[in-house]
C-alpha positions, 0 to 999 in steps of 0.5 A, a space after each residue: 446560538 454559539 459564540 462565533 455566531 453571536 459575535 458575527 451577529 452583533 458586529 453586523 448589527 453594530 455596522 448597520 446602526 452605526 454606519 459612520 464608524 470606521 470598521 473593518 467589516 468585523 466577522 466578514 474579514 476577521 479570520 478569527 471567526 473562520 479560525 473558530 470554525 476550523 477548530 470546531 471542525 477539527 474537534 468533530 474530527 478528533 471526536 469521530 476518530 475516537 468514536 467506537 460505536 455508532 459512528 459510521 457513514 451509511 453511504 459514500 458521499 460526494 465531497 469537494 476536492 481540497 487540493 489547491 493549485 495556486 497557479 490555477 487559483 490565482 488565474 481564476 476571477 473572484 466569481 469562479 473562486 466564489 463558485 468553487 467554494 460555494 460548491 464545496 460548502 454545498 457538498 459538505 452541507 449535504 455530506 454532513 446531513 447524511 452523516 448526521 442521519 447515519 450516526 447513532 452516537 449522541 455525543 457526536 450529534 453536537 459536533 455534526 450539528 456545529 459543523 452544519 451550522 458553521 457551514 450555514 454561517 460561512 454561507 452567510 458571510 459569503 452573502 455579506 460579501 455580495 456573492 450570489 446564492 449558490 445553485 448546484 448544477 445538474 452534475 458536479 465535476 471535480 469531486 471526491 467520494 468519502 466512504 468514511 466519516 473520518 474522511 468526510 470530517 478531514 476534508 471539511 477541515 482541510 476545505 475550511 483551512 484551504 479554499 475558504 480561507 483563500 477566498 476570504 483573504 482575497 476578498 476585495 472588500 477585505 483588502 480595502 484597509 490594506 495599504 
């Protein structure tokens, strides 16, 4: 288990065992955990850009759109925002799986595995915010296609820095200590 995952687990256990202690919901609302995930995604992107052999994506994959129109975003309710982020995370998980099976460069496998694990950890954070499990629809709208591994990993970084960060900073449970 990596440091961020261990930290998140430790803080959740402490919250369950000592519920009377006032705490700001630890890793759920602490953007340092998300920043750690973003840093690991950036490391994977840099590693992919410097890779010369065994680093290609075997097929084009669907990826989430990362562009945020703040006027549209602000008009969405919390559930619509959550579903958009969950859909994007689901797409990234699927695309990273294709990338993992395409890449033969062993050095990149660790980066890709970390990215997959971090997407799962973010989904766990969303469940902690009482956001229901995501079920993908039969057809997805508002997606892009990536045909290179570098494009996929760049979208991964941008999605975490954009829509995931917006969702977590806007979460009502994270706003309770702000006066």
